[in-house]
KERO-970720 format. One record per residue (C-alpha): chain; x, y, z; residue number from 1. Coordinates in steps of 0.02 Angstrom, whole numbers, plus 50000, padded with zeros to 5 digits. Layout:
  c      X      Y      Z    k
  A      X      Y      Z  NUM
...
//
This chain:
  c      X      Y      Z    k
  A  57211  54350  54350    1
  A  57249  54379  54157    2
  A  57249  54248  54040    3
  A  57288  54301  53869    4
  A  57256  54187  53723    5
  A  57448  54185  53680    6
  A  57454  54103  53843    7
  A  57436  53924  53900    8
  A  57410  53915  54081    9
  A  57401  53764  54199   10
  A  57317  53758  54367   11
  A  57349  53658  54520   12
  A  57255  53595  54626   13
  A  57263  53458  54779   14
  A  57175  53317  54669   15
  A  57234  53243  54527   16
  A  57083  53227  54419   17
  A  56967  53380  54427   18
  A  56840  53484  54291   19
  A  56920  53645  54280   20
  A  56831  53789  54192   21
  A  56952  53876  54051   22
  A  56907  54050  53991   23
  A  56983  54071  53808   24
  A  56967  54245  53716   25
  A  56980  54233  53507   26
  A  56916  54388  53413   27
  A  56852  54477  53541   28
  A  56730  54322  53602   29
  A  56743  54254  53784   30
  A  56709  54080  53806   31
  A  56718  53954  53940   32
  A  56701  53762  53956   33
  A  56721  53632  54075   34
  A  56875  53522  54050   35
  A  56943  53351  54143   36
  A  57140  53378  54166   37
  A  57263  53300  54227   38
  A  57339  53411  54361   39
  A  57523  53403  54449   40
  A  57459  53392  54619   41
  A  57533  53577  54715   42
  A  57474  53671  54836   43
  A  57405  53801  54720   44
  A  57422  53937  54604   45
  A  57473  53920  54437   46
  A  57619  53922  54313   47
  A  57650  53971  54139   48
  A  57717  53818  54031   49
  A  57903  53851  53992   50
  A  57952  53904  53815   51
  A  58072  53821  53676   52
  A  58113  53642  53661   53
  A  57943  53593  53780   54
  A  57825  53709  53703   55
  A  57826  53773  53525   56
  A  57781  53968  53503   57
  A  57601  53982  53472   58
  A  57644  54147  53358   59
  A  57759  54047  53249   60
  A  57625  53919  53193   61
  A  57447  54010  53182   62
  A  57372  53846  53093   63
  A  57441  53737  53249   64
  A  57342  53872  53362   65
  A  57210  53854  53272   66
  A  57192  53663  53255   67
  A  57227  53676  53432   68
  A  57090  53770  53490   69
  A  56958  53675  53369   70
  A  57029  53498  53472   71
  A  57018  53613  53612   72
  A  56813  53651  53591   73
  A  56772  53483  53511   74
  A  56851  53407  53687   75
  A  56760  53538  53780   76
  A  56601  53484  53680   77
  A  56630  53291  53714   78
  A  56643  53332  53907   79
  A  56500  53436  53915   80
  A  56391  53282  53852   81
  A  56480  53156  53956   82
  A  56472  53256  54121   83
  A  56310  53302  54203   84
  A  56391  53364  54362   85
  A  56538  53469  54404   86
  A  56604  53541  54558   87
  A  56563  53721  54596   88
  A  56694  53842  54503   89
  A  56735  53907  54716   90
  A  56774  53736  54755   91
  A  56902  53688  54585   92
  A  56980  53850  54579   93
  A  56977  53915  54754   94
  A  56920  54093  54772   95
  A  57018  54154  54616   96
  A  56949  54280  54486   97
  A  56986  54234  54314   98
  A  56971  54355  54148   99
  A  57026  54365  53990  100
  A  57120  54506  53897  101
  A  57166  54502  53719  102
  A  57270  54636  53633  103
  A  57266  54758  53804  104
  A  57076  54738  53790  105
  A  57029  54698  53984  106
  A  56865  54696  54082  107
  A  56895  54849  54185  108
  A  56848  54880  54365  109
  A  56699  54957  54414  110
  A  56682  55132  54482  111
  A  56654  55128  54680  112
  A  56472  55135  54730  113
  A  56419  55307  54771  114
  A  56257  55379  54723  115
  A  56247  55538  54618  116
  A  56205  55698  54690  117
  A  56017  55753  54682  118
  A  55951  55922  54665  119
  A  55823  55938  54760  120
  A  55676  56092  54699  121
  A  55719  56196  54859  122
  A  55878  56216  54955  123
  A  55832  56176  55114  124
  A  55735  56033  55191  125
  A  55582  56121  55295  126
  A  55548  55953  55390  127
  A  55726  55921  55432  128
  A  55768  55877  55623  129
  A  55860  55975  55739  130
  A  56054  55956  55725  131
  A  56133  55923  55885  132
  A  56189  56132  55896  133
  A  55998  56176  55879  134
  A  55968  56049  56022  135
  A  56096  56101  56148  136
  A  56056  56301  56136  137
  A  55882  56264  56161  138
  A  55902  56143  56312  139
  A  56024  56284  56373  140
  A  55872  56427  56341  141
  A  55756  56324  56417  142
  A  55875  56330  56582  143
  A  55876  56505  56600  144
  A  55819  56574  56785  145
  A  55712  56697  56640  146
  A  55624  56549  56590  147
  A  55544  56512  56782  148
  A  55549  56328  56743  149
  A  55645  56268  56877  150
  A  55724  56114  56774  151
  A  55819  55981  56867  152
  A  55945  55894  56733  153
  A  55868  55712  56725  154
  A  56031  55621  56772  155
  A  55987  55704  56949  156
  A  55802  55716  56926  157
  A  55674  55676  57035  158
  A  55485  55608  56988  159
  A  55441  55754  57111  160
  A  55583  55893  56979  161
  A  55535  55965  56838  162
  A  55640  55901  56684  163
  A  55650  55899  56508  164
  A  55596  55763  56439  165
  A  55613  55781  56245  166
  A  55643  55903  56104  167
  A  55617  55914  55915  168
  A  55571  55971  55766  169
  A  55398  56035  55750  170
  A  55336  56030  55568  171
  A  55300  56177  55493  172
  A  55119  56214  55402  173
  A  55073  56142  55231  174
  A  55028  56309  55190  175
  A  55200  56407  55222  176
  A  55279  56270  55138  177
  A  55215  56241  54986  178
  A  55216  56454  54990  179
  A  55403  56429  54980  180
  A  55425  56283  54870  181
  A  55296  56400  54737  182
  A  55400  56546  54775  183
  A  55579  56491  54825  184
  A  55624  56661  54901  185
  A  55716  56682  55076  186
  A  55595  56790  55139  187
  A  55475  56630  55126  188
  A  55549  56505  55214  189
  A  55446  56441  55333  190
  A  55489  56470  55505  191
  A  55582  56345  55614  192
  A  55483  56292  55807  193
  A  55536  56132  55919  194
  A  55411  56050  56000  195
  A  55482  56021  56176  196
  A  55401  55890  56326  197
  A  55404  55946  56511  198
  A  55381  55836  56662  199
  A  55315  55962  56804  200
  A  55332  55828  56953  201
  A  55345  55993  57050  202
  A  55196  56092  57032  203
  A  55045  56085  57159  204
  A  54971  55967  57006  205
  A  55091  55871  56929  206
  A  55053  55878  56729  207
  A  55149  55836  56570  208
  A  55133  55984  56450  209
  A  55200  56015  56278  210
  A  55282  56174  56228  211
  A  55335  56274  56051  212
  A  55501  56353  56069  213
  A  55531  56459  55931  214
  A  55588  56533  55794  215
  A  55725  56453  55787  216
  A  55876  56484  55785  217
  A  55875  56550  55968  218
  A  55852  56737  55983  219
  A  55780  56886  56027  220
  A  55624  56840  55950  221
  A  55629  56674  56025  222
  A  55482  56636  56130  223
  A  55382  56480  56215  224
  A  55201  56430  56193  225
  A  55089  56284  56255  226
  A  55066  56171  56128  227
  A  54885  56136  56156  228
  A  54791  56141  55961  229
  A  54850  55958  55938  230
  A  54753  55881  56096  231
  A  54600  55866  56164  232
  A  54668  55890  56338  233
  A  54748  56047  56392  234
  A  54884  55959  56518  235
  A  54926  55793  56502  236
  A  54911  55699  56691  237
  A  55089  55675  56771  238
  A  55048  55474  56804  239
  A  55032  55462  56616  240
  A  55196  55544  56589  241
  A  55338  55465  56481  242
  A  55433  55301  56527  243
  A  55537  55327  56664  244
  A  55653  55230  56731  245
  A  55621  55268  56894  246
  A  55495  55152  56892  247
  A  55599  55013  56930  248
  A  55742  55093  56990  249
  A  55667  55149  57171  250
  A  55727  55072  57304  251
  A  55569  55099  57389  252
  A  55486  54998  57272  253
  A  55596  54866  57263  254
  A  55602  54833  57459  255
  A  55417  54812  57461  256
  A  55406  54715  57326  257
  A  55537  54577  57278  258
  A  55653  54570  57460  259
  A  55516  54498  57554  260
  A  55511  54373  57411  261
  A  55680  54305  57401  262
  A  55665  54136  57475  263
  A  55515  54132  57367  264
  A  55586  54172  57220  265
  A  55727  54035  57236  266
  A  55613  53896  57255  267
  A  55478  53934  57147  268
  A  55585  54009  57008  269
  A  55750  53945  57013  270
  A  55834  54095  57027  271
  A  55829  54258  57116  272
  A  55821  54463  57042  273
  A  56004  54461  57087  274
  A  56051  54328  56970  275
  A  55941  54240  56842  276
  A  55779  54316  56860  277
  A  55733  54468  56770  278
  A  55566  54545  56749  279
  A  55451  54645  56607  280
  A  55305  54774  56645  281
  A  55141  54775  56528  282
  A  55050  54897  56489  283
  A  54940  55032  56505  284
  A  55003  55094  56657  285
  A  54839  55212  56674  286
  A  54670  55226  56609  287
  A  54634  55403  56638  288
  A  54772  55489  56725  289
  A  54732  55446  56898  290
  A  54845  55311  56949  291
  A  55008  55227  56890  292
  A  55022  55037  56890  293
  A  55091  54891  56820  294
  A  55094  54713  56819  295
  A  55294  54635  56831  296
  A  55305  54481  56763  297
  A  55456  54376  56794  298
  A  55573  54297  56662  299
  A  55726  54177  56655  300
  A  55888  54299  56623  301
  A  55948  54197  56487  302
  A  55949  54237  56297  303
  A  55801  54261  56221  304
  A  55717  54309  56372  305
  A  55553  54339  56314  306
  A  55507  54172  56284  307
  A  55557  54119  56441  308
  A  55424  54182  56559  309
  A  55371  54107  56733  310
  A  55206  54117  56826  311
  A  55232  54243  56945  312
  A  55176  54420  56918  313
  A  55138  54573  57032  314
  A  55039  54715  57029  315
  A  55154  54883  57088  316
  A  55081  55046  57121  317
  A  55180  55224  57063  318
  A  55045  55340  57076  319
  A  55116  55512  57115  320
  A  55276  55571  57134  321
  A  55340  55532  57302  322
  A  55417  55352  57279  323
  A  55396  55315  57486  324
  A  55199  55292  57447  325
  A  55225  55174  57325  326
  A  55171  54985  57349  327
  A  55150  54824  57282  328
  A  54959  54770  57278  329
  A  54929  54602  57217  330
  A  55014  54446  57172  331
  A  54978  54326  57073  332
  A  55052  54145  57046  333
  A  54980  53989  56963  334
  A  54810  54059  56965  335
  A  54798  54109  57147  336
  A  54786  54296  57186  337
  A  54870  54368  57342  338
  A  54840  54552  57401  339
  A  54999  54560  57506  340
  A  55181  54498  57511  341
  A  55141  54421  57695  342
  A  55003  54313  57633  343
  A  55091  54239  57496  344
  A  55228  54188  57595  345
  A  55117  54122  57722  346
  A  55049  54020  57606  347
  A  55211  53970  57540  348
  A  55290  53911  57702  349
  A  55115  53826  57759  350
  A  55104  53726  57616  351
  A  54925  53806  57543  352
  A  55001  53860  57376  353
  A  54981  53773  57241  354
  A  55147  53738  57147  355
  A  55211  53735  56981  356
  A  55345  53588  56939  357
  A  55511  53683  56899  358
  A  55585  53662  56758  359
  A  55748  53545  56765  360
  A  55916  53629  56808  361
  A  55984  53534  56658  362
  A  55844  53604  56548  363
  A  55920  53662  56372  364
  A  55879  53854  56346  365
  A  55962  53871  56207  366
  A  55780  53868  56106  367
  A  55783  54024  56099  368
  A  55953  54081  56035  369
  A  55990  54132  55849  370
  A  56141  54005  55848  371
  A  56133  53890  55694  372
  A  56067  53735  55723  373
  A  56036  53589  55611  374
  A  56159  53509  55468  375
  A  56213  53632  55336  376
  A  56085  53622  55186  377
  A  56174  53584  55003  378
  A  56279  53698  54944  379
  A  56233  53835  55081  380
  A  56446  53842  55108  381
  A  56431  53964  54943  382
  A  56389  54159  54957  383
  A  56199  54191  54912  384
  A  56188  54306  54743  385
  A  56211  54504  54766  386
  A  56136  54634  54670  387
  A  56291  54755  54594  388
  A  56272  54897  54496  389
  A  56386  54875  54345  390
  A  56349  55060  54260  391
  A  56346  55118  54417  392
  A  56189  55202  54533  393
  A  56049  55257  54459  394
  A  55984  55347  54604  395
  A  56035  55512  54689  396
  A  56051  55582  54861  397
  A  56076  55760  54946  398
  A  56138  55676  55129  399
  A  56139  55837  55187  400
  A  55946  55882  55142  401
  A  55900  55735  55159  402
  A  55811  55720  54986  403
  A  55831  55567  54853  404
  A  55765  55557  54691  405
  A  55766  55412  54575  406
  A  55675  55379  54406  407
  A  55566  55543  54386  408
  A  55514  55520  54581  409
  A  55580  55627  54715  410
  A  55580  55660  54892  411
  A  55619  55747  55058  412
  A  55651  55626  55217  413
  A  55623  55663  55382  414
  A  55641  55598  55548  415
  A  55553  55603  55740  416
  A  55548  55513  55894  417
  A  55384  55454  55907  418
  A  55374  55360  55742  419
  A  55544  55364  55633  420
  A  55556  55393  55451  421
  A  55444  55486  55367  422
  A  55437  55566  55158  423
  A  55369  55726  55117  424
  A  55332  55810  54971  425
  A  55333  55657  54866  426
  A  55345  55723  54670  427
  A  55342  55574  54504  428
  A  55365  55670  54354  429
  A  55375  55850  54419  430
  A  55220  55836  54507  431
  A  55145  55812  54701  432
  A  55091  55652  54712  433
  A  55089  55648  54916  434
  A  55120  55801  55024  435
  A  55152  55688  55187  436
  A  55194  55497  55211  437
  A  55202  55461  55392  438
  A  55178  55287  55496  439
  A  55077  55313  55665  440
  A  55024  55204  55790  441
  A  55083  55025  55795  442
  A  54967  54966  55921  443
  A  54952  54760  55997  444
  A  54803  54727  56055  445
  A  54820  54605  56191  446
  A  54931  54667  56291  447
  A  54896  54848  56232  448
  A  55072  54915  56171  449
  A  55063  55069  56094  450
  A  55233  55080  56023  451
  A  55230  55261  55975  452
  A  55261  55276  56197  453
  A  55401  55215  56181  454
  A  55449  55295  56018  455
  A  55474  55203  55852  456
  A  55631  55334  55805  457
  A  55709  55327  55954  458
  A  55687  55136  55936  459
  A  55800  55125  55770  460
  A  55951  55043  55779  461
  A  56082  55043  55651  462
  A  56062  54904  55516  463
  A  56173  54772  55470  464
  A  56220  54800  55315  465
  A  56225  54641  55171  466
  A  56083  54584  55295  467
  A  55967  54721  55304  468
  A  55989  54811  55178  469
  A  56099  54764  55033  470
  A  56295  54783  54999  471
  A  56255  54930  54873  472
  A  56140  55014  54997  473
  A  56176  55196  55049  474
  A  56139  55242  55211  475
  A  56091  55411  55291  476
  A  56079  55439  55476  477
  A  55956  55522  55602  478
  A  55977  55607  55770  479
  A  55848  55589  55930  480
  A  55819  55656  56093  481
  A  55808  55558  56251  482
  A  55820  55624  56440  483
  A  56014  55564  56444  484
  A  56092  55668  56279  485
  A  56070  55660  56090  486
  A  56089  55504  55994  487
  A  56162  55477  55814  488
  A  56131  55326  55709  489
  A  56238  55335  55551  490
  A  56142  55193  55470  491
  A  55965  55223  55527  492
  A  55861  55263  55342  493
  A  55934  55144  55184  494
  A  55922  55164  55015  495
  A  55944  55059  54852  496
  A  55870  55024  54671  497
  A  55797  54818  54686  498
  A  55778  54716  54552  499
  A  55602  54631  54569  500
  A  55642  54484  54458  501
  A  55497  54515  54366  502
  A  55429  54629  54250  503
  A  55331  54763  54279  504
  A  55236  54732  54104  505
  A  55253  54622  53963  506
  A  55153  54545  53826  507
  A  55196  54413  53667  508
  A  55124  54468  53508  509
  A  55163  54443  53329  510
  A  55093  54620  53275  511
  A  55226  54758  53265  512
  A  55283  54832  53425  513
  A  55180  54691  53510  514
  A  55310  54565  53580  515
  A  55409  54664  53734  516
  A  55432  54690  53918  517
  A  55469  54825  54052  518
  A  55597  54783  54191  519
  A  55515  54780  54363  520
  A  55658  54907  54459  521
  A  55623  54980  54618  522
  A  55686  55104  54738  523
  A  55667  55058  54918  524
  A  55666  55158  55068  525
  A  55692  55067  55246  526
  A  55702  55085  55406  527
  A  55680  54961  55529  528
  A  55646  54989  55734  529
  A  55704  54858  55866  530
  A  55518  54844  55906  531
  A  55549  54725  55772  532
  A  55454  54803  55615  533
  A  55539  54851  55446  534
  A  55460  55006  55362  535
  A  55483  54990  55178  536
  A  55423  55136  55046  537
  A  55450  55043  54875  538
  A  55429  55159  54725  539
  A  55356  55075  54521  540
  A  55424  55156  54352  541
  A  55226  55185  54345  542
  A  55191  55289  54468  543
  A  55130  55179  54605  544
  A  55191  55195  54791  545
  A  55202  55029  54908  546
  A  55194  55034  55107  547
  A  55257  54887  55171  548
  A  55297  54834  55358  549
  A  55368  54668  55418  550
  A  55418  54605  55580  551
  A  55539  54487  55650  552
  A  55610  54453  55828  553
  A  55551  54418  55978  554
  A  55364  54355  56047  555
  A  55320  54425  56228  556
  A  55297  54237  56256  557
  A  55165  54201  56417  558
  A  55175  54064  56536  559
  A  55079  53911  56467  560
  A  54963  53757  56537  561
  A  54829  53665  56514  562
  A  54733  53807  56522  563
  A  54804  53907  56398  564
  A  54770  53812  56227  565
  A  54611  53957  56178  566
  A  54738  54095  56183  567
  A  54882  54037  56074  568
  A  55018  53894  56047  569
  A  55121  53794  56152  570
  A  55300  53840  56084  571
  A  55408  53748  56218  572
  A  55378  53650  56393  573
  A  55322  53807  56473  574
  A  55294  53939  56335  575
  A  55172  54000  56236  576
  A  55133  54124  56082  577
  A  54983  54219  56133  578
  A  54882  54277  56012  579
  A  54891  54447  55949  580
  A  54851  54595  55838  581
  A  54963  54710  55760  582
  A  54894  54854  55663  583
  A  55006  55005  55598  584
  A  54918  55178  55547  585
  A  54983  55272  55412  586
  A  54940  55477  55375  587
  A  54935  55491  55204  588
  A  54911  55658  55126  589
  A  54882  55664  54937  590
  A  54872  55801  54835  591
  A  54806  55731  54661  592
  A  54835  55853  54532  593
  A  54827  55980  54678  594
  A  54759  56002  54861  595
  A  54565  55997  54814  596
  A  54524  55819  54819  597
  A  54353  55694  54846  598
  A  54321  55535  54914  599
  A  54268  55407  54786  600
  A  54195  55240  54801  601
  A  54169  55115  54685  602
  A  54063  54951  54707  603
  A  54059  54787  54603  604
  A  53885  54704  54590  605
  A  53817  54603  54454  606
  A  53664  54636  54355  607
  A  53525  54539  54234  608
  A  53530  54618  54053  609
  A  53432  54545  53906  610
  A  53468  54600  53722  611
  A  53377  54520  53591  612
  A  53524  54478  53503  613
  A  53610  54369  53604  614
  A  53595  54173  53536  615
  A  53441  54076  53591  616
  A  53556  53924  53633  617
  A  53614  54033  53773  618
  A  53457  54111  53805  619
  A  53401  54307  53801  620
  A  53480  54363  53981  621
  A  53654  54378  54036  622
  A  53712  54426  54206  623
  A  53873  54531  54208  624
  A  53968  54628  54310  625
  A  53940  54815  54331  626
  A  54035  54954  54427  627
  A  53939  55086  54520  628
  A  54015  55246  54577  629
  A  53978  55349  54719  630
  A  54068  55511  54799  631
  A  54063  55518  54982  632
  A  54039  55695  55010  633
  A  54026  55683  55223  634
  A  54196  55628  55326  635
  A  54067  55554  55449  636
  A  54053  55413  55332  637
  A  54213  55407  55287  638
  A  54267  55272  55431  639
  A  54300  55123  55315  640
  A  54317  54939  55287  641
  A  54373  54868  55127  642
  A  54206  54766  55051  643
  A  54179  54594  55016  644
  A  54277  54502  54918  645
  A  54355  54637  54885  646
  A  54227  54713  54776  647
  A  54253  54879  54732  648
  A  54382  55021  54827  649
  A  54405  55196  54860  650
  A  54527  55300  54784  651
  A  54551  55500  54810  652
  A  54507  55591  54638  653
  A  54521  55777  54577  654
  A  54343  55804  54494  655
  A  54407  55965  54430  656
  A  54560  55880  54339  657
  A  54525  55742  54207  658
  A  54628  55637  54105  659
  A  54641  55653  53901  660
  A  54486  55536  53901  661
  A  54367  55656  54025  662
  A  54397  55559  54175  663
  A  54427  55626  54358  664
  A  54631  55581  54394  665
  A  54643  55530  54539  666
  A  54757  55403  54668  667
  A  54675  55199  54734  668
  A  54728  55154  54893  669
  A  54746  54987  54868  670
  A  54766  54828  54984  671
  A  54898  54722  55004  672
  A  54984  54579  55110  673
  A  54855  54558  55277  674
  A  54731  54727  55268  675
  A  54668  54699  55425  676
  A  54589  54808  55553  677
  A  54576  54764  55772  678
  A  54479  54616  55795  679
  A  54489  54657  55992  680
  A  54350  54808  56023  681
  A  54278  54877  56174  682
  A  54418  54819  56293  683
  A  54454  54952  56425  684
  A  54643  54963  56393  685
  A  54590  55010  56228  686
  A  54423  55110  56240  687
  A  54472  55266  56145  688
  A  54658  55280  56129  689
  A  54671  55185  55982  690
  A  54492  55217  55861  691
  A  54588  55216  55722  692
  A  54638  55032  55725  693
  A  54468  54996  55720  694
  A  54451  55015  55529  695
  A  54556  54977  55370  696
  A  54538  55158  55298  697
  A  54473  55322  55332  698
  A  54494  55479  55241  699
  A  54446  55655  55355  700
  A  54468  55845  55295  701
  A  54657  55888  55343  702
  A  54684  56016  55470  703
  A  54852  56103  55565  704
  A  54767  56042  55720  705
  A  54757  55839  55676  706
  A  54940  55807  55632  707
  A  54920  55625  55689  708
  A  54812  55491  55729  709
  A  54881  55469  55886  710
  A  54996  55517  56027  711
  A  55124  55452  56132  712
  A  55020  55495  56275  713
  A  54868  55406  56210  714
  A  54948  55256  56277  715
  A  54931  55262  56469  716
  A  54753  55373  56436  717
  A  54653  55259  56345  718
  A  54495  55327  56446  719
  A  54540  55504  56394  720
  A  54654  55517  56259  721
  A  54728  55680  56219  722
  A  54703  55639  56037  723
  A  54550  55542  56007  724
  A  54537  55474  55826  725
  A  54336  55485  55824  726
  A  54342  55672  55844  727
  A  54427  55700  55690  728
  A  54241  55656  55609  729
  A  54151  55805  55645  730
  A  54016  55817  55503  731
  A  54126  55913  55397  732
  A  54114  55895  55214  733
  A  54249  55793  55101  734
  A  54229  55870  54943  735
  A  54366  55942  54829  736
  A  54452  55962  54996  737
  A  54612  55957  55062  738
  A  54587  55771  55137  739
  A  54708  55646  55224  740
  A  54679  55455  55220  741
  A  54741  55353  55380  742
  A  54774  55156  55298  743
  A  54800  55037  55433  744
  A  54902  54881  55383  745
  A  54943  54729  55503  746
  A  54913  54553  55558  747
  A  54829  54432  55676  748
  A  54976  54348  55746  749
  A  54924  54174  55801  750
  A  55107  54120  55843  751
  A  55155  53953  55827  752
  A  55310  53845  55848  753
  A  55395  53928  55697  754
  A  55406  54107  55796  755
  A  55561  54016  55895  756
  A  55663  54108  55906  757
  A  55591  54219  55788  758
  A  55448  54269  55691  759
  A  55481  54297  55511  760
  A  55459  54441  55397  761
  A  55395  54341  55258  762
  A  55232  54298  55327  763
  A  55235  54437  55461  764
  A  55216  54554  55350  765
  A  55060  54687  55275  766
  A  55058  54807  55160  767
  A  54955  54933  55025  768
  A  54967  55028  54886  769
  A  54946  55230  54817  770
  A  54933  55171  54633  771
  A  54855  55296  54506  772
  A  54709  55279  54412  773
  A  54657  55370  54274  774
  A  54782  55482  54341  775
  A  54887  55462  54172  776
  A  54826  55463  53988  777
  A  54925  55295  53982  778
  A  55036  55171  54071  779
  A  55186  55271  54093  780
  A  55302  55139  54158  781
  A  55311  55133  53936  782
  A  55442  55286  53944  783
  A  55572  55159  54018  784
  A  55716  55114  53913  785
  A  55757  54992  54024  786
  A  55654  54895  53911  787
  A  55639  54783  53765  788
  A  55527  54768  53585  789
  A  55571  54624  53474  790
  A  55520  54609  53299  791
  A  55459  54440  53191  792
  A  55591  54351  53111  793
  A  55617  54388  52935  794
  A  55607  54208  52875  795
  A  55550  54033  52976  796
  A  55674  53996  53103  797
  A  55761  54142  53111  798
  A  55776  54230  53281  799
  A  55682  54382  53327  800
  A  55779  54528  53308  801
  A  55773  54661  53443  802
  A  55785  54851  53515  803
  A  55849  54863  53686  804
  A  55826  55055  53659  805
  A  56019  55057  53665  806
  A  56049  55010  53846  807
  A  56147  54867  53861  808
  A  56202  54761  53987  809
  A  56345  54826  54078  810
  A  56509  54732  54151  811
  A  56644  54759  54239  812
  A  56742  54678  54412  813
  A  56627  54744  54562  814
  A  56730  54802  54711  815
  A  56711  54672  54840  816
  A  56595  54705  54965  817
  A  56689  54789  55121  818
  A  56691  54694  55268  819
  A  56553  54671  55402  820
  A  56596  54802  55533  821
  A  56445  54837  55668  822
  A  56486  54990  55785  823
  A  56387  55059  55927  824
  A  56274  55218  55906  825
  A  56368  55405  55925  826
  A  56296  55454  56081  827
  A  56310  55654  56137  828
  A  56273  55728  56337  829
  A  56135  55853  56317  830
  A  56281  55986  56304  831
  A  56326  55909  56162  832
  A  56467  55837  56208  833
  A  56521  55655  56150  834
  A  56481  55526  56284  835
  A  56577  55383  56351  836
  A  56568  55253  56263  837
  A  56393  55130  56351  838
  A  56405  54972  56423  839
  A  56320  54815  56349  840
  A  56209  54832  56495  841
  A  56158  55028  56457  842
  A  56139  54986  56269  843
  A  56013  54877  56330  844
  A  55903  54980  56458  845
  A  55910  55092  56323  846
  A  55841  54959  56181  847
  A  55716  54840  56300  848
  A  55659  54967  56434  849
  A  55504  54894  56514  850
  A  55526  54730  56434  851
  A  55672  54689  56517  852
  A  55693  54754  56698  853
  A  55849  54700  56793  854
  A  55837  54755  56977  855
  A  55980  54837  57061  856
  A  55985  54818  57235  857
//
C-alpha cells in the first residue's frame, strides 16, 4: 500500500481503540511509531480524509505540516514511554503490507528467486546418472536374443527366472577423469559404462551377477563383461539376492504361514492380516548364502504402525527358487517357542499357551500420529522468520550438468541407487580439495539393517518445500531404476545459502584494523532418504567442509514386557524403544595439493620443563602441553579411533608441498557431533560385513577395485561379504600416495518417550569436518567483503566509524512464498513410457518395503 507524505491515512479495525504502527517518510527517512488512536469501526480497509473544508491542504501550509509532524512524533514518544506491550502488527493491520513513498521513490520488488548459471570447469559431468533414454536402450540391448540372457520382465517373472534388478551409471576411473580435466579435449572424455545387476534364477546354480555394459551409447563397440574386480566373490548367491516382493506375496508361503493361525490372530492380537494386522521382516536374511530366512513380526495396521508391535513372531524359510518348497520354521509368542503351526494351535486351544492381555479396544492409538496436540503456544499463530536474499541468490547452478558453485567453491553432483547423493571434484579457490565425497553403508547394529541393501538413493523422496529446505532453496532432480521402471524425483536435492546467525570470525580491539567481524554464511547441499536420514554437505568461507547426518522418523519399536527393561525404554503401554547403534560411513578421497598425500597423527601430551628464569614463587618446574607429530606409514596401522579426550587427531597432508611458513599443507579430519563407532562387535549378524563400523576413521591407499567400504550384497552375507573392508588393509605403504579416508558418523541411540512419535533431528545428529591445517598462509575467510571493520571514534562519546567494504544491506519487497504443493514422483515403465499414477498403497509398498508387509490373500 502506498502512503505518501502528502496524505493522511486512516486505518479501520474492528476495535474502537487499537495501537497502530504508522510509517512516515520525510526527507528520505522512513520511520515508524506506535500510536493509540480512536478508529471508526468498519470491516477493514482504509480511506483518505476528505479535502476541502474537512482538512486544510497540507501543501498550502508547510509550517502547519512541520508542526503537525513534530506533535505527531512527540505523541509517539510519549506513547512509547507509557506502553510496554502492543498488539503484533499482523493482528492490528491484518495481512496488509505498508510501504511509504515520497516523490515517486518507492521500495522496489525483489527480483524472482533464481540462481545464476554456473560455469563448470568441463562441459560434461563424468559422474552423471544415466538418462531414462540411455537406461531404456541398455534394457532393450540386454533383452536381445544375441545376448543369450533369457530375460523375463520383472512384472511377470518368477524366482526361477532371469531378470534385470538394476541399471545405473558406473563411475569412470579417476586417472581418466583427471586426464580429461587437464586436457579438456573431446578425445580425452572418459568412456561411459553402466553397471547392470541380473538375478540368474534359471541357472543350474542360481546366482546374482553384476556386469559392465559399455561403452555408451549403445553401438557396435558396446560389450558386456562381468564386474568382479570390486568384489571378493566371483558371484553372489541367489539366496542373498536383492529385495524381492515375492518373499511375502507368494501364495504358498501365505497358505503355510498365515492361513492356519487366523483364529489365533483374532483372539491374541485383536485382528487378522485381512484387516487390522500387518507384518514386518527383520534382517539379514542369510549368513553365507546357503539359506534365505527372515523373522516376521506382527503390528497393528494403524498410523505410525512402527510403534505398535505385537507379541507374535514367525520364522519363515524362503530358500531356493521354488516357492512350493518355502515353509514356516518357528513361531514365538510371549517367549514360548513352537516348531509348527499345529503345535502352536494345539497350545492355543488346550489352554497351555501363556497369553498376553490384549490392549483395550478403546485404547487411544493416536500417540503414534503426527497430528498436532496440546494448546497453541504464545505467538505460535504467527509464521516464523524466513530467509530472504534481497540482493539475489549468491550461488550458481548448472541444472543440466548438476554443477554448483559458491564463494570460490565448485563441485559436480552425482546420484546413485545405493547411497544417493555424492559430490565430485570439489574445488576451492581453484584447487581440488576432494575428488570424491560419498556416503557408504548406514548400519543399525541390533537389527543388523544395512540400508544400502534397500537403496538410500532409491529411498529418496521429494522434499517438502519450506519445511525440509528453506523457501529460497533451489531443487535438483534425480532418477533411479527399479524392477518396475524408472522414477524421477524433481526435488531430490536442494541447494541453499544459509546465514548461520553467528560470525565466522570476530574480534573487539582498539588498535587500527583490529575490531571487526566476518559474517558466517554457509552453502548447504541436502538430500533426505525415507529411512529417516537427512544428509547435509555444508561449505564454509574458510575452506572447511562439514558433513552432518541427522535422523528423524519412526522408531522400529519392540514389544514391551517386564523382561525388556535392560534393552531400552518403555514408550507406550506395550511398546518400547530398543537400544541400537547408527553408523554411517563416508568415503573421502582428499587430494591435498595433489594426489600424493600422507597420514599425519598428532598427539597432545604433557611434559615437565625446568628453566632458570622461572620465578622462585612458583618453583623451578612448569608442567605444559606438548604436541607430538608422527606419520603413519603402513595402512595396517590406519584403522583408527579418536584419542581419549580428543587429545590429538589426524590430518591428510602433502609432505612435498608447504605453505609460506614451511609447514606441509594439509586438511584435518575433525570430529563433530557424536563421533562414535559400532559398540556391538562380534555379533554373527554383522560378523564381517560391516567391519568399517568398528572405527571412527580409517585411511587406505586408493584403488579402483575398492570403490566402496561395503556393497548392497553385504547385508545378506555377513559371514562371506562380497566387500570385506578389512581386506583393503594389506600392508601397503601410504606415504605420499593417493589416499582415501573412511570416516564414520553415528549415534548410540537409547530411545525414550520423547522419540514418539518421531525422533528429533536436533539430538539425533552426527557430523565431522574437513578443515584446512596449514593449507593456506592465513585464514582465507578474511577475503570476504560481507564483513565490517570498525574504527575508533575521533573523540570520546562519538560513535565508531566503520568500513563495510561497500556491501550494504539490500532492501526490497520479496515475492510471497509459493503456495505449498506436493506431488507424487514421475514414474516411467521399463520402456521409458510415462506410467499411470501410483496408488497410495503402491507408494507405501515402494517406500516401506519389508517394514510394512500387507499380506494379500
